C-alpha positions in Angstrom: 0.0 0.0 -0.1 1.4 3.4 -0.9 1.9 6.1 1.7 -1.1 8.1 0.5 -3.4 5.1 0.2 -2.4 4.6 4.0 -2.7 8.2 5.2 -6.1 8.1 3.4 -7.3 4.9 5.0 -6.1 6.3 8.4 -7.8 9.6 7.6 -11.1 7.6 7.1 -10.7 6.0 10.4 -10.4 9.3 12.0 -7.1 8.1 13.5 -4.9 9.6 16.0 -0.9 8.7 16.0 2.1 8.9 14.0 2.5 7.4 10.6 6.1 6.8 10.0 7.4 6.6 6.0 10.6 4.8 5.4 13.0 5.7 2.8 15.7 8.4 2.6 13.1 11.0 2.1 10.6 9.2 4.5 8.9 11.6 7.0 6.8 11.2 9.9 2.7 12.3 9.8 1.3 13.2 12.8 -2.7 12.6 12.8 -5.2 14.1 15.1 -8.7 12.2 14.5 -7.9 11.7 11.1 -6.6 15.2 10.2 -2.9 16.3 9.8 -1.7 18.2 12.8 2.0 18.1 11.6 4.3 16.3 9.2 8.3 16.3 9.6 11.2 15.1 7.6 15.0 15.0 8.3 15.6 16.6 4.8 13.7 19.9 5.4 14.0 22.2 8.4 11.5 21.4 11.2 9.9 23.7 13.7 12.6 23.5 16.2 15.1 24.6 13.9 12.9 27.5 12.9 12.3 28.4 16.5 15.9 28.2 17.6 17.7 29.6 14.7 17.3 33.4 16.0 18.9 32.2 19.3 22.3 31.2 17.4 24.1 34.5 16.4 27.1 32.3 16.1 26.9 30.7 12.5 29.8 28.2 13.0 27.7 26.7 16.0 24.5 26.7 14.2 26.0 24.9 11.2 27.1 22.4 13.7 23.9 21.7 14.9 22.3 21.6 11.5 24.4 18.8 10.8 22.9 17.1 14.0 19.5 17.6 12.8 19.8 16.6 9.1 21.1 13.1 10.8 17.4 13.1 12.5 18.8 13.7 15.9 16.4 16.1 16.9 15.6 15.3 20.7 17.7 18.0 22.0 16.5 20.7 19.7 12.8 19.9 20.3 13.5 20.0 24.2 15.3 23.7 23.7 12.4 24.8 21.6 9.9 23.6 23.9 11.5 25.4 26.4 11.7 28.7 24.5 7.7 28.3 24.2 7.5 27.5 28.1 9.4 30.6 29.1 7.7 32.8 26.6 10.6 33.5 24.7 8.6 32.7 21.3 4.8 33.4 21.3 2.4 30.4 20.6 1.2 32.4 17.7 4.6 32.6 16.1 5.4 29.2 17.0 2.2 28.0 15.3 2.9 29.8 12.1 6.5 28.3 12.0 5.1 24.9 12.7 2.6 25.2 10.0 5.4 26.4 7.6 7.8 23.8 8.5 4.9 21.0 8.2 4.0 22.3 4.6 8.0 22.1 3.7 8.1 18.5 5.0 4.7 17.3 3.4 6.1 18.6 0.1 9.1 16.0 0.1 7.4 13.2 1.8 4.1 13.1 -0.1 5.1 14.9 -3.2 7.0 13.7 -6.4 9.8 16.0 -5.8 12.9 13.7 -5.4 14.0 11.4 -8.0 14.2 8.4 -5.6 11.0 5.8 -5.5 8.3 6.5 -3.0 8.6 4.7 0.3 7.2 1.3 0.1 6.7 0.7 4.0 4.3 2.6 6.3 4.0 2.0 10.0 1.6 3.6 12.1 1.9 4.0 15.7 -1.5 5.0 17.5 -1.6 7.8 19.9 1.9 9.2 19.3 2.1 13.1 19.1 4.3 15.5 17.9 6.3 17.6 20.8 4.7 21.1 19.4 1.0 20.7 19.5 -1.1 22.1 16.9 -3.4 25.0 17.3 -5.2 23.6 14.2 -5.4 20.6 12.0 -5.7 20.2 8.3 -7.7 17.6 6.1 -5.6 15.1 4.4 -7.3 16.4 1.1 -6.2 20.0 1.6 -2.8 18.9 2.6 -2.4 16.8 -0.7 -3.8 19.8 -2.7 -1.1 22.3 -1.3 1.5 19.6 -1.9 0.4 19.2 -5.6 0.4 23.0 -6.0 3.9 23.5 -4.8 5.3 20.3 -6.8 3.9 22.4 -9.8 5.4 25.5 -8.9 8.8 23.7 -8.6 8.4 22.2 -11.9 8.0 25.5 -13.6 11.2 26.8 -12.3 13.8 27.7 -15.0 17.5 28.3 -15.6 18.6 25.1 -13.8 17.3 26.1 -10.3 16.1 23.0 -8.3 15.9 22.2 -4.5 18.9 20.1 -4.7 21.2 21.6 -7.0 23.8 23.7 -5.8 23.9 27.4 -6.8 26.7 30.2 -6.7 27.2 33.8 -7.0 27.7 35.2 -10.7 31.3 36.5 -11.5 30.0 39.7 -12.8 26.8 41.4 -12.2 24.6 42.2 -15.4 24.3 45.9 -14.3 26.0 48.3 -12.0 23.8 48.4 -9.2 21.2 46.0 -7.7 19.1 46.3 -4.9 18.6 43.3 -2.6 16.4 42.6 0.6 18.2 41.4 3.6 16.7 38.0 2.8 18.0 38.1 -0.7 21.4 39.1 0.4 21.5 36.6 3.0 20.5 33.7 0.4 23.1 35.3 -2.0 26.1 35.2 0.3 25.3 31.7 1.3 25.5 30.3 -2.4 28.8 29.5 -2.5 28.8 26.8 -5.3 28.6 24.1 -2.8 25.1 24.7 -1.1 21.9 23.8 -2.7 18.8 26.0 -2.0 17.9 23.2 0.6 21.2 23.7 2.3 20.6 27.5 2.6 17.5 27.0 4.0 18.8 25.1 6.9 21.6 27.5 7.3 19.2 30.6 7.3 16.6 29.1 9.4 14.1 29.5 6.4 11.7 26.7 4.6 13.4 25.4 1.8 10.4 26.0 -1.0 10.5 29.8 -0.1 14.1 29.5 -0.3 14.1 27.7 -3.6 11.7 30.3 -5.1 14.0 33.2 -3.8 17.0 31.6 -5.6 14.9 31.6 -9.0 14.2 35.1 -8.7 17.7 36.0 -7.7 18.9 33.8 -10.9 16.5 35.6 -13.3 17.8 39.2 -12.2 21.4 37.6 -12.8 22.7 37.6 -9.5 23.0 33.5 -8.8 23.2 30.8 -11.2 23.2 26.9 -10.7 26.4 25.4 -10.5 27.6 23.1 -13.1 26.9 19.2 -12.4 23.7 17.4 -11.8 21.6 18.0 -8.7 23.2 16.9 -5.4 20.6 15.4 -3.3 17.1 16.3 -1.4 14.5 18.9 -2.9 12.0 21.6 -2.4 10.2 27.0 -2.5 7.2 31.4 -1.7 3.7 30.7 -2.1 1.5 33.2 -3.2 0.2 35.4 0.1 -3.2 35.0 -0.8 -3.2 31.1 -0.7 -0.8 31.1 2.5 -3.6 32.8 4.2 -5.9 30.4 3.2 -3.7 27.5 4.1 -2.3 28.9 7.5 -5.8 29.6 8.7 -7.5 26.6 7.8 -9.9 25.6 10.6 -9.9 22.3 12.5 -13.0 20.2 13.6 
């Protein structure tokens, strides 16, 4: 049974628990009464990474933590992020926004046809298991799958060789004398060293991979970045029109 088929089956059963998907791009889907409360994947920055990134001014120390998180060792980071919430260092509303951003990112690589590898063939469900960051709202499985399909389409339409798993680099010479960049665009540009992919950059900046990939594409179109020579490196992923984000992030729960 495919991951999607198993997920839909659990949704029909109004199940609560964690659906573990095997494979390199496998992830975990947390269900609450048949609705999706959260999705996480080792390929994309989780909510703990998004919450903790502003607390790490030292980029070298953060880069070391990223290596740990990308190996799936998230227990300590999750505990630290939970402590931030308990002490009021991060508001519940901000945490919920970051949780949904991380969820959409992970759902894209877990349920979308973004990677070139075959989809996971095994799924294991653990009833009653919950994610450490409790959701304020949940999402219908159909709504999450529709968003995954939309984002997959966005990535498929990117040009100039930009892909979530293909390294990007700064161009040696700018096409015009002056180009004005936002702070986010500058941070992405300085991280594009020819070895980092958009997904790598997302981890380093504590941003979601989908938005970062689209931002890289925008920078490539104005001649600031270019896809590095050679085939894509590994994982995948990209902003989503503000109108749709508002709808997706404010979806109600039953």
